[in-house]
Backbone as CSV, one residue per row, in Angstrom:
resi,resn,N_x,N_y,N_z,CA_x,CA_y,CA_z,C_x,C_y,C_z
1,MET,-6.584,-6.047,-24.081,-5.077,-6.607,-23.521,-5.344,-6.720,-21.752
2,SER,-5.532,-7.834,-20.815,-5.594,-7.914,-19.434,-4.043,-7.136,-19.147
3,LEU,-4.376,-6.435,-18.533,-3.222,-5.924,-17.323,-2.995,-7.448,-16.310
4,ILE,-4.009,-7.815,-15.872,-3.370,-8.893,-14.986,-3.751,-10.299,-15.778
5,LYS,-2.272,-10.749,-15.643,-1.841,-12.263,-15.701,-2.173,-13.049,-15.026
6,ASN,-2.278,-14.115,-15.775,-2.128,-15.471,-14.849,-2.977,-15.898,-13.344
7,ILE,-4.359,-15.655,-14.125,-5.229,-15.436,-12.954,-5.683,-16.925,-12.586
8,SER,-5.589,-17.037,-11.499,-5.875,-18.465,-11.024,-7.057,-18.539,-10.085
9,ASP,-7.484,-19.787,-9.426,-8.459,-19.604,-8.618,-8.284,-20.706,-7.680
10,LYS,-7.007,-20.822,-6.812,-6.755,-21.709,-6.256,-7.089,-21.392,-4.747
11,ASP,-7.530,-20.073,-4.295,-7.891,-20.052,-3.065,-9.145,-19.879,-2.680
12,SER,-9.468,-20.183,-1.636,-11.279,-20.241,-1.387,-11.994,-19.000,-1.647
13,CYS,-10.804,-17.559,-1.032,-12.069,-16.673,-1.055,-11.338,-15.741,-2.431
14,PHE,-10.506,-15.769,-2.668,-9.536,-15.191,-3.867,-9.209,-15.431,-4.940
15,LEU,-9.536,-14.892,-6.621,-8.918,-15.193,-7.261,-7.357,-14.266,-7.521
16,ARG,-6.145,-14.874,-8.248,-4.880,-14.617,-7.724,-4.550,-14.323,-9.184
17,GLY,-3.612,-13.047,-9.350,-2.858,-12.915,-10.897,-1.798,-12.135,-10.613
18,LYS,-1.293,-11.543,-11.429,-0.166,-10.731,-11.559,-0.071,-9.490,-12.176
19,LEU,0.283,-8.376,-11.743,0.447,-6.872,-12.369,1.621,-6.404,-12.374
20,PHE,2.275,-6.293,-13.628,3.485,-5.520,-13.631,3.149,-3.965,-12.932
21,SER,4.003,-3.574,-12.051,4.114,-2.367,-11.444,5.513,-1.403,-11.804
22,GLN,5.390,-0.597,-12.711,6.625,0.393,-12.942,6.661,1.049,-11.811
23,LEU,5.688,1.225,-11.053,6.211,1.992,-9.740,6.960,1.445,-8.926
24,PHE,7.321,-0.104,-8.874,7.892,-0.706,-7.887,8.908,-1.198,-8.479
25,GLY,8.902,-1.488,-9.869,9.837,-2.161,-10.905,9.642,-3.613,-10.618
26,THR,8.613,-4.209,-10.520,8.299,-5.672,-10.621,7.038,-6.214,-10.593
27,SER,6.691,-7.372,-10.859,5.263,-7.654,-10.645,4.687,-8.002,-9.241
28,ILE,3.634,-7.468,-9.353,2.880,-7.770,-8.020,1.888,-8.729,-8.090
29,GLU,1.280,-9.349,-6.810,0.334,-9.825,-6.623,-0.815,-9.494,-6.295
30,VAL,-2.077,-9.627,-7.240,-3.044,-9.206,-7.359,-4.184,-10.135,-6.773
31,TRP,-4.902,-9.636,-5.371,-5.633,-10.557,-5.021,-7.250,-10.516,-5.330
32,ILE,-8.087,-10.655,-5.735,-9.110,-10.218,-6.604,-10.450,-11.205,-5.418
33,GLU,-11.274,-10.510,-4.564,-12.374,-11.006,-3.802,-13.004,-11.662,-5.180
34,LYS,-13.482,-12.659,-4.502,-14.196,-13.792,-6.046,-15.579,-13.208,-6.307
35,SER,-16.177,-12.294,-5.447,-17.597,-11.573,-6.059,-17.237,-10.283,-6.674
36,VAL,-15.636,-9.541,-7.380,-15.627,-8.701,-7.674,-15.627,-9.130,-8.960
37,PRO,-16.486,-8.408,-10.245,-16.255,-8.900,-11.720,-14.858,-8.485,-11.928
38,LEU,-14.125,-9.229,-13.084,-13.003,-9.200,-13.410,-12.778,-7.978,-14.060
39,GLU,-13.837,-7.383,-14.974,-13.642,-5.781,-15.474,-13.360,-4.958,-14.095
40,TYR,-14.121,-5.028,-13.249,-13.961,-3.888,-12.184,-11.847,-4.524,-11.820
41,ALA,-11.897,-5.332,-11.386,-10.284,-5.664,-11.193,-9.526,-5.268,-12.089
42,GLU,-9.967,-5.101,-13.626,-8.705,-4.679,-14.540,-8.995,-2.979,-14.263
43,LYS,-10.358,-2.876,-14.150,-10.241,-0.896,-14.132,-9.426,-0.196,-13.174
44,CYS,-9.227,-1.432,-11.727,-8.365,-0.967,-10.549,-6.754,-1.065,-10.913
45,ALA,-6.373,-2.277,-11.980,-4.981,-2.510,-12.204,-4.973,-1.343,-13.247
46,GLU,-5.492,-0.470,-13.818,-5.483,0.112,-14.799,-4.819,1.477,-14.296
47,HIS,-5.945,1.418,-13.373,-6.021,3.029,-12.285,-4.846,2.779,-11.802
48,PHE,-4.309,2.211,-11.483,-2.779,1.804,-10.534,-1.810,2.184,-11.164
49,THR,-1.739,1.596,-12.602,-0.819,1.820,-13.399,-0.827,3.011,-13.865
50,ASN,-1.740,3.681,-14.094,-1.577,5.272,-14.252,-1.688,6.139,-13.655
51,LEU,-1.231,5.987,-12.037,-1.020,6.776,-11.103,-0.423,8.410,-11.860
52,SER,-0.700,9.366,-11.522,0.002,10.323,-11.522,1.430,10.494,-10.778
53,ASP,2.339,11.317,-10.994,3.061,11.573,-10.596,3.066,12.308,-9.432
54,SER,1.792,13.297,-9.588,1.757,14.165,-8.036,0.880,13.107,-7.124
55,PHE,0.284,12.121,-7.473,-0.468,10.957,-6.838,0.675,10.195,-6.239
56,VAL,1.781,9.993,-6.900,2.736,8.948,-6.466,3.490,10.052,-5.245
57,ASP,4.178,11.195,-5.792,4.410,11.954,-4.553,4.009,12.230,-3.342
58,ASP,2.694,12.312,-3.323,1.515,12.267,-2.113,1.839,10.996,-1.603
59,PHE,1.824,9.830,-1.863,2.126,8.555,-1.179,3.070,8.515,-0.882
60,CYS,4.661,8.795,-1.402,5.646,8.633,-0.816,5.912,10.107,0.310
61,GLU,5.190,10.926,-0.206,5.384,12.151,1.314,4.854,11.470,2.705
62,ARG,3.840,10.873,2.708,2.511,10.267,3.423,3.477,9.017,4.115
63,ALA,4.200,8.208,3.187,4.831,7.178,3.522,6.360,7.401,4.363
64,ILE,6.695,8.639,4.011,7.558,9.070,4.717,7.370,9.676,6.316
65,LYS,6.293,10.345,6.460,5.652,10.542,7.632,5.415,9.408,8.795
66,TYR,4.862,8.352,7.480,4.760,7.006,8.610,6.041,6.366,9.142
67,TYR,7.381,6.634,8.193,8.648,5.911,8.456,9.184,7.019,9.767
68,GLU,9.180,8.432,9.402,9.377,8.780,10.512,8.845,8.761,12.090
69,PHE,7.401,8.785,12.226,6.582,8.482,13.066,7.104,7.163,13.761
70,MET,7.529,5.871,13.023,7.628,4.823,13.918,8.875,4.683,14.126
71,ARG,10.093,5.454,13.323,11.318,5.511,13.671,11.490,5.973,15.445
72,GLU,10.858,7.227,15.366,10.746,8.177,16.948,10.169,7.070,17.777
73,GLU,9.165,6.435,17.417,8.631,5.653,18.479,9.352,4.252,18.772
74,TRP,9.565,4.103,17.965,10.450,3.046,18.580,11.876,3.096,19.180
75,GLU,12.494,4.421,18.663,13.389,4.538,19.728,13.194,5.131,21.412
76,GLU,12.174,5.702,21.272,11.139,6.014,22.105,10.755,5.399,23.548
77,TYR,10.328,4.005,22.766,9.868,2.951,23.645,11.045,2.266,24.246
78,GLY,12.210,2.204,23.886,13.150,1.672,24.024,13.533,0.351,24.214
79,ILE,12.516,-0.268,23.233,12.404,-1.854,23.269,12.510,-2.138,21.325
80,PHE,12.589,-3.224,21.431,13.009,-3.806,19.527,13.437,-2.940,19.700
81,ASP,15.009,-3.243,19.790,16.382,-2.937,19.208,16.551,-3.541,17.897
82,ASP,16.167,-4.991,18.016,16.624,-5.173,16.516,15.791,-4.475,15.362
83,ILE,14.468,-3.909,15.639,14.167,-3.047,14.382,14.434,-2.173,14.057
84,VAL,15.048,-1.376,15.407,15.890,0.376,15.321,17.172,-0.451,15.070
85,ASP,17.949,-1.077,14.813,19.218,-1.313,14.576,19.476,-2.102,13.261
86,GLU,18.057,-2.370,12.450,17.834,-2.624,11.062,17.466,-1.238,10.181
87,MET,16.800,-0.737,11.013,16.511,0.749,10.781,17.897,1.532,10.273
88,GLU,18.552,1.459,11.500,19.987,2.597,11.708,20.817,1.848,10.259
89,GLN,20.700,0.677,9.955,21.847,-0.037,9.282,21.439,0.054,7.944
90,THR,20.274,0.137,7.472,19.301,-0.063,6.088,19.001,1.563,5.677
91,MET,18.858,2.273,6.620,17.666,3.295,6.195,18.635,4.553,6.417
92,PRO,18.540,5.766,5.732,18.983,6.894,6.452,17.973,7.705,7.087
93,GLU,18.582,8.490,8.223,17.360,9.060,9.069,16.672,9.775,8.411
94,LYS,16.645,10.671,7.621,16.124,11.593,6.475,15.945,10.979,5.180
95,ILE,14.939,10.985,4.878,14.529,10.520,3.419,13.597,11.591,2.794
96,VAL,14.017,11.682,1.647,13.310,12.805,0.123,12.270,12.030,-0.923
97,GLY,11.590,12.618,-1.041,10.852,11.963,-1.871,10.501,10.457,-2.566
98,ARG,10.489,10.371,-3.689,10.621,8.642,-4.195,11.948,8.062,-3.497
99,ASP,12.889,8.186,-2.466,13.825,7.473,-2.172,13.170,6.178,-1.158
100,ILE,12.032,6.683,-0.583,11.134,6.103,0.431,10.943,4.584,-0.104
101,LEU,10.785,4.593,-1.734,10.218,3.192,-2.475,11.896,2.118,-2.045
102,LYS,12.546,2.995,-2.050,13.480,1.654,-2.030,13.645,0.648,-1.038
103,TYR,12.981,1.301,0.077,12.731,0.808,1.258,11.608,-0.013,1.577
104,ILE,10.777,-0.116,0.557,9.138,-0.906,0.689,9.315,-2.236,-0.351
105,SER,9.012,-3.422,-0.096,9.106,-4.256,-0.785,7.660,-5.558,-0.656
106,SER,7.391,-6.019,-1.569,6.606,-7.265,-1.762,5.431,-6.637,-1.694
107,PRO,5.273,-5.614,-2.421,3.710,-5.047,-2.942,2.841,-6.025,-3.241
108,ASN,1.489,-5.883,-2.611,0.442,-6.621,-3.065,-0.774,-6.108,-3.252
109,MET,-1.652,-5.934,-4.413,-2.837,-5.365,-4.502,-3.919,-6.562,-4.207
110,PHE,-4.748,-5.573,-3.113,-6.151,-6.152,-3.099,-7.533,-5.562,-3.457
111,ILE,-8.169,-5.880,-4.178,-9.575,-5.576,-4.931,-10.410,-6.321,-4.202
112,PHE,-11.613,-5.576,-3.078,-12.795,-5.888,-2.783,-13.840,-5.590,-3.657
113,THR,-15.058,-6.459,-3.143,-16.599,-5.938,-3.911,-16.722,-4.342,-3.455
114,PRO,-16.925,-4.145,-4.836,-16.924,-2.291,-4.771,-18.201,-1.852,-4.516
115,GLU,-18.284,-0.679,-3.808,-19.681,-0.089,-3.403,-19.962,0.925,-4.198
116,LYS,-19.044,0.980,-5.096,-19.304,2.505,-5.950,-18.620,2.205,-7.332
117,ASP,-19.196,3.209,-8.723,-18.569,2.589,-9.415,-17.132,3.396,-10.063
118,VAL,-16.082,3.589,-8.936,-14.622,4.114,-9.293,-13.898,3.216,-8.637
119,ALA,-12.466,3.336,-9.031,-11.563,2.112,-8.800,-11.030,2.313,-7.242
120,GLY,-11.609,1.125,-6.489,-10.798,1.280,-5.168,-10.013,0.038,-4.943
121,TYR,-9.116,0.115,-4.194,-8.107,-1.113,-3.919,-6.981,-0.635,-2.579
122,ASN,-6.582,-1.679,-2.238,-5.404,-1.455,-1.364,-4.064,-2.041,-2.201
123,ILE,-3.072,-1.473,-1.937,-1.735,-1.942,-2.192,-0.975,-2.183,-0.863
124,GLU,-0.907,-3.337,-0.118,-0.177,-3.942,1.516,1.475,-4.092,0.809
125,CYS,2.202,-3.518,1.607,3.566,-3.811,1.372,4.662,-4.278,2.691
126,ASN,5.594,-4.451,2.676,6.471,-4.880,3.520,7.341,-3.586,3.841
127,CYS,7.992,-3.218,5.062,8.675,-2.069,5.315,9.817,-2.319,6.283
128,VAL,10.490,-1.968,6.245,11.611,-2.197,7.261,11.331,-1.508,8.750
129,TRP,10.413,-0.296,8.793,10.046,0.549,10.024,8.891,-0.339,10.623
130,GLU,8.298,-1.010,10.019,7.115,-1.483,10.738,7.036,-2.993,10.129
131,PRO,7.710,-3.987,10.840,8.077,-5.380,10.085,6.978,-6.425,10.773
132,GLU,6.134,-6.107,11.632,5.004,-6.575,11.758,3.863,-6.320,11.277
133,HIS,3.197,-5.211,11.171,2.261,-4.432,10.452,2.421,-3.896,8.851
134,GLY,3.637,-3.902,8.587,3.731,-3.038,7.385,3.272,-1.942,6.723
135,LEU,3.089,-1.843,5.357,2.583,-0.540,4.893,1.606,-0.832,4.122
136,ASP,0.164,0.028,4.242,-1.242,-0.021,3.376,-1.224,1.085,3.124
137,TRP,-1.296,1.000,1.710,-1.798,2.195,1.009,-3.156,2.238,0.219
138,ILE,-4.082,2.792,0.530,-5.576,2.862,0.317,-6.058,3.992,-0.659
139,ILE,-6.573,3.564,-1.705,-7.037,4.465,-2.911,-8.185,4.400,-3.126
140,ARG,-8.943,5.398,-3.199,-10.091,5.071,-3.893,-10.517,6.366,-4.789
141,GLY,-10.336,5.728,-6.124,-10.652,7.120,-7.115,-9.439,8.036,-7.611
142,ASP,-9.669,9.237,-7.312,-8.672,10.055,-7.387,-7.777,10.451,-6.052
143,LYS,-8.625,9.646,-5.140,-7.975,9.770,-3.697,-6.972,8.830,-2.527
144,THR,-5.838,9.147,-2.469,-5.117,8.163,-1.411,-5.988,8.457,0.028
145,LEU,-6.801,7.529,0.368,-7.674,7.545,1.888,-6.310,7.603,3.229
146,TYR,-5.567,6.609,3.073,-4.811,6.288,4.092,-3.568,5.595,3.843
147,VAL,-2.178,6.290,4.325,-1.017,5.747,4.142,-0.536,5.148,5.866
148,GLY,-0.553,3.712,6.091,0.088,3.586,7.639,0.179,2.311,7.532
149,GLN,0.461,1.686,8.960,0.131,0.340,9.347,-0.968,-0.280,8.671
150,ALA,-1.087,-1.515,8.080,-2.096,-2.311,7.699,-3.131,-2.537,8.791
151,GLU,-4.522,-1.994,8.588,-5.178,-2.103,9.750,-6.439,-2.851,9.196
152,GLY,-6.367,-3.467,7.952,-7.511,-4.565,7.074,-8.771,-3.776,7.042
153,LEU,-8.593,-2.031,6.904,-9.639,-1.399,6.307,-10.275,-1.866,4.612
154,GLY,-10.005,-1.627,3.766,-10.227,-1.779,2.328,-10.701,-0.623,2.219
155,ALA,-10.884,-0.173,0.793,-11.316,0.774,0.213,-12.753,1.520,0.260
156,TRP,-13.152,0.636,1.129,-15.209,0.956,1.242,-15.572,0.997,2.737
157,ALA,-14.256,1.263,3.747,-14.526,1.610,5.278,-15.327,3.066,4.830
158,ASP,-15.648,3.135,6.129,-15.990,4.888,6.351,-14.965,5.936,6.393
159,ASP,-15.201,6.970,6.013,-13.899,7.594,5.878,-13.201,8.190,7.193
160,GLU,-14.098,8.296,8.539,-13.452,8.516,9.608,-12.455,7.198,9.997
161,GLU,-12.813,6.180,9.403,-11.910,5.104,9.661,-10.294,5.097,9.204
162,TYR,-10.087,5.976,8.428,-8.927,6.120,7.769,-7.925,7.209,8.362
163,GLU,-8.289,7.770,9.573,-7.742,8.519,10.460,-5.900,8.191,10.756
164,SER,-4.833,8.815,10.902,-3.390,8.417,11.218,-3.272,9.247,12.287
165,ILE,-2.541,8.939,13.429,-2.493,9.629,14.038,-0.645,10.576,13.578
166,PHE,-0.521,10.353,12.571,1.007,10.839,12.204,0.802,11.823,10.993
167,ASP,-0.463,11.664,10.449,-0.544,12.507,8.763,-1.353,13.660,9.303
168,ASP,-1.189,14.697,9.479,-1.822,15.759,9.931,-2.434,16.571,8.719
169,GLU,-2.524,15.998,7.671,-3.070,15.958,6.311,-4.690,15.479,6.273
170,GLU,-5.072,14.125,7.236,-5.859,13.657,7.593,-7.261,14.179,8.110
């Protein structure tokens, strides 16, 4: 049975479908580059649907680091008061564990032509602390390659391109 539902071909570069995400508690849009075999897209959907608790917890910790970094940056810059105000009104200063998921919205999965026979995809989301660039979670196989602002990298960039200035594990 297919996890990706309602696949349509209305876009010039992507097929689009829906996948229910238990993690986000909603259906998410799945963007499948047209050159990607649907079997591979299903493999990615299954991979995402079955992420381990420790994998999700690692993502949440990295998202918290991203939030904390951006909160400091916005306050230090003294500009974009509207972003700081919204963060202060909607988010606690200290967030722990999966509570960060409450402040992440509109997830989309992007699946590009694979370079290896392993699931590789992006989950791009909106977040209060970076309204312009959002949050990008890039996964390849059993590894989170990157969590941070969307850079348009995809799961098949060179490993050094996934460096993050706020994540000391990278």
